[in-house]
Every structure is written in structure tokens, then in C-alpha cells.
N, C-alpha and C positions, 0 to 999 in steps of 0.2 A: 760581469755576470748580471743578467737581468734580475730585478727585485720583484717583478710582477709574476704572480703564479700563472701558468698556462691554464687555459680553460680545459674542462673535462674532455671535450671532443678532441682536442689536440693530443692529450695524453692517451685517450682511448686508441687513437690512430697509431701512436707509438707502441702501444701494447700489441695491436694487430700486426704491425710491421715486424716487430721483434719476434712474435710468436711464429709468424710465417717463415721468417728467415731461419729460425731454429728447426721448424718442421721440415723444411726443404733440405736442410743439412743432414737430416737423419737418413739412414739407409731406407729407401722406399717411401720416405715421407713426402707429403705434397700439400698444397693449398689451392683452393679454387672457389668459384662462385661469385655472385654479385657483391659489391662492397657493403650492402646493408645486411648481408647474411652469409658471411664467408665460412667455408668449411676448411678444416685443417686436420691432418692426420700425421702423427709421429710414428705410429705403430706400436708405441709402448702400452703395456697393460694397465694404464692409469686413466680413468675417465677424463680427467681435466687436461690430459695431454692430446686429446682427440675431441673434435666437436665442431660446433657452430656458434658464432658470435652474432647475435641479433643486435644491430647497432642503433637503429632509429625507427621512427614510426612508419617508414616506408617498407620495413621488413614484415610484409604481410604473411599470413600463415602459409600460403602456397609456396612462397619463396623460401621460407624457412624449412619447409618439409622437403623441398627438392634438395637443399644442401644437406639435411639430415639423412636423406636416402643415400647420398653419396658416401657419407661417413659410415653408415650402418653397413653398407656393402663391403666396406674394408674389413669387417669382422672383428672390430676392436671395441672395447668399452668406450663410451663417449659421454660428452657433456653438452648441454645447451646453456649458453651464457647470454645474458641480456642486460644491456644498459637500461637505465630507467625509461628512456624513450621507446625502446623496443620491448618493454616488459609485457604489455597487454597481449600482443600477438604471441610472444613466446610462452606465456602462461597457458593460452588456449592449446598450443601444440604440446606442451608438456603434459597436460591432462590427457589429451588424445593418445599420446604415445606411452602413457603410464610411466613417465619419468619420475624419479624420486627427487624431491626438493632437498638440496644440500642444507646443512644446518647454518643458518644466519646468512646475511648478505655479505658479498665480498667488497671490502673497501678499496677503492682506487685512490692512491695517495701519492703526493708529490712534494718535492721541496726545490727551492731555487738557491738555497744556501747550504753550506756545510753544516752538519749537525754536530753537536757537542755531547759526548757521552761522559759519564762520570769516570774518573781515572781508576784503573784497576792495575796497579803496578806489577802484579804477579803474572799478568797475561802478556804473552809475546805473540804478536801478530805478524805473519809473513805471507808472502805470495807463494803459492804452490806451483811447482813446475810440472811439465807434462808427465813426468814419470811418477808423480804422486797423486794421480787422480783418485786412486782407490781409497786414499785417506779421507778425502772429501766425501766419498760415497759411504764409508764406514760410519762417519760421524752423523751424516744425514739419515742413514738407516736407523741408527739408535734414537734419533730425535723424532722421526716421523713414522717409523714402523713400515717404511716402503723398502723393498729389497735394494741393497747397495748397487746391484748392476743396473737398475733404472737410473740412478744418479750418475753412474759411470757413463752410460750411453748418452745422457744429456750433456755431460761435461765434454765428452769427446766431440760431439757435434758442435757444441757452443765454441770450443776452442778452434774450430775450423773458420770461425768468423772473426774478423779483426775487432779488437777492442774488448775481448773477453779476458777476465782474470778470475782465478780462484784464490780465496783467502782462507788461512787457517790460523786459529788462535790456540796456543799451547800454554799449559801451566806445568812447570817442572818437566818439560818435554813430552807431556801427555796431551794429545789432541782433545780439545774440549768444545770448540766452536768452529763454524766454517760458513762461508757464503760464496756466492757466485755473482759477478757483475758483468754486464755487457754494455759497451758504449758504442753507439752507432748513430749517425745522422744528427749529432748534437744532443742526444739524450742518453741517459744511462738507466738500465734496468737492474734491480737488485733482486736476486732470487735465492732460494734454498738457504736462508739464514737459519742455522740449526745449532743447538746446544745440547750436548748429552744430558739426559735427565738428571743425573746426580750433580751436575754443575750449573743448574739453572738458579736464577734469583741472585746472581752475583755480578751482573752487569756485563757478562761476556758477550751475549748476543748484541747488546746496544753498542759495545765497543767495536765489534767487527762490522756492524752495519755502518757506523761512523767512518770506518776505514774505507769501506766500499764506496760510500758517497764521496769521500775526499778524492779517491782515485778517479771517479767519474768526472768531477769538476776540474781536476788537474788535466784530464784528457780533453777538456773543452765542452763538456755537457752544459746545455742551457738549463736543464732540470734533470732531477733524478726521480724516478717513479718506482713504486712497488705495489703489489696487491697483497694485502695482509690477511692473515687468518683472523677470525673474530677475536681469538685469544690474544694475538699479538698487537691488536689495534692500538691499545692504550700505550704500549711501549713506543711505537713509532710516533704516536702523537706527542709524547713527552720529548722525544728527540727533535721534534720540529717539522715532521711531516704533516701535511694538510690533507684532509679527506675531501676529495673533489665530487665523488658520487659513490653509490653502492650498487653492485651488480647482483642480479639474481642468477642462481645456478641450479640446474636440475641434472641428475645423473641417470645413466642407463642402468637397468637392474642386472 
């Protein structure tokens, strides 16, 4: 396993490739546009699951707007995301389109080593099989307030792609935490790390994240990446993830 952290551009391209593979796996999903301002649509009613990523300084306003027009024509809520190098142009477009700035910047984080979480002996972590997708969705719904069927749709599409695993943590048989990981092209993405509200603060989310990371490296990943919420950033830092850059995000009304 390499000890050198990948640069932000390498991880950003992994984000794009993973997101596009997932979008295309969705019924009616697609991705298109130039590499500096790619459009993607999953069809889900969640802004960040549809949108445009402005990746660098070549993503001039006209290019971003063409991609946004494609997404808007799909009739779904959408987001405009920008890496630091594409932020200036994206900010102008966000103002012109009356998009709403998301709270805080989105950290792009990665690790090249397995992460160590504090032991929680009462927590049993196992891999979910295809017949248990609804369990993942139910835990994620309680954690994020997004309908479970959204997570079910994502899980079904993700499991069509090689290298996807769902993980569940239980205490005395009660589901308390979950995650989804996707390994492809030598990288692993960790998504939907969710712990039910009444079970937070006990190390369960850290433990299931560590398991997902270990699974990725066991499958041959060179690095594992995730995009954290502002609230979860310090947790992932303590686990050993490094912040490579922070993305801006604006949402449709």
C-alpha cells in the first residue's frame, strides 16, 4: 500500500468517476458534458444527487451554464459543486441563477492507511446481503431525515456495480449504524455513514467507517476517500483521514 497521499485532483477525479458510474446505474440516470463542468442526473429528489461539478479554472461561466441547463431540463432539484480552482466562475453562476449556498464547505478527505477506531465490544458489524437493503435505508433515514426509499434506490444501483458493500452495526440485535462502500479502479469511496440519533456519541459511526476502510484496502484500494459533512469532519480527522481541499456547494430552490 502506498504511503503517499494522492493529490486533490486525483481524488476529485475518483469522486467524478464514482458519481457518474452510480448515476448511469440509476433508472434513467445519465452523465454528460465537458470534463471541467460535468453534468450528472440520478433522478432522485435530492439536490446533491443531480447537478454539475465545476472542476478547474477552465470551467468558464458559459460552460457551466450549458451543463446546468441540461440538468434543469431534467426537472429535478440540483446542486452546483465547485473545487477551489473552479470556485470563482461557479460563484458568478450561482448568483445569476439565484442558487442557495449550502452551509459550510464540503471537505474532500482521503487516507492511504487503515484507520483505527476505539473498540466498542457491544457492537457487532456485519455485511448486509441484497435482501436486507431496507435495513440500511431505515437507519439512514433516521440519521439524515431523508426518506428510506432514496437510500434503497441508491443501494440497489450501487450493488449493480462490482466492489459495493453495505455494512450494518447492531447492538443486542438492534440496527444502530450503517455505511456503504464502493471499490473501483483501485480506490474506495465511503458513503452514507449513519448512526441513529439515540445511539450517537458511542463510537459506532467510527467503528463502521473503520470496517468500510479495511474492506476497501483488503480489496486492493490505493486510497479510500469520502466527502464529509461539516459536523462529521473532526470525527474523520481523528480516524486518520486527511483533508485535501474543500468544495463549495449551491442548491436549487
